[in-house]
N, C-alpha and C positions, 0 to 999 in steps of 0.2 A: 645645526639642523640643516642649513643650505649645504655644507660639506657632505653630510651623510647622504642627502638626496643626490648631490653630484657623484658621489663615489658609487651608489647603487646604479644609476643611470649609466655611468661609464662601464660598470661591471656587466650591466644587461647589453649594452651595444657591443663590448668585446666579444661576449658570448654568442651573440647574433652573427658576428663576423666570422669567428671560428666554426660556427655550425654551418655556415655557407660555403666554407672551404671545400674545394673538390678534393677527392681522394687521389692519390697517385694512380695514373692510368696503368691497366695491366698491359704487358707487351702485347703487341698486335701480332697474331698468328699469321705464318705466310700464307699467301692466296693458294687455295687448292684448285684444281681444275674441276669444272662442272662434271656433273655425273653424265654419263652417255645417255642419250635419248633412248626412251623405251622401245623396244623392238616394234616395228610397224605391224607384225602379225598379233603382238599382244594388244596393241591399241585398237585393231580391228574387231578382235575377239570381245573386248569390253564393250565397244560400241555395239555388237551384235546383242550381247547380254542386256544392255541398258534398252536397246530397242524392244527386245522381246518383253522386257519387263513392263515397259509402258505399254504394249498391246495387251499384256494380260490386265493391266491396271484399267485399262479404257474398256475392255469387255465386261470386267466385273462391275465397272460403274454403270455400264449401259443396261446390264442385266438387272441391277439394283434399282435403276430408275423405271425400267419397264414393269417390275414387279410391283411398284406402288400404283 
């Protein structure tokens, strides 16, 4: 009985060790250059759109609270 238990414990331990083994690492891709920064004009346009959206939201909220 002791031999059976010892064999089971050894089996579980070896299975645990193999389960934790790391897989071979994939080859590392060569470093690529960073994408160029967005054009300044495009960034300004996005900021304008966000600002106008905030203004619209603020006026809607003010109208909604004034109606109550």
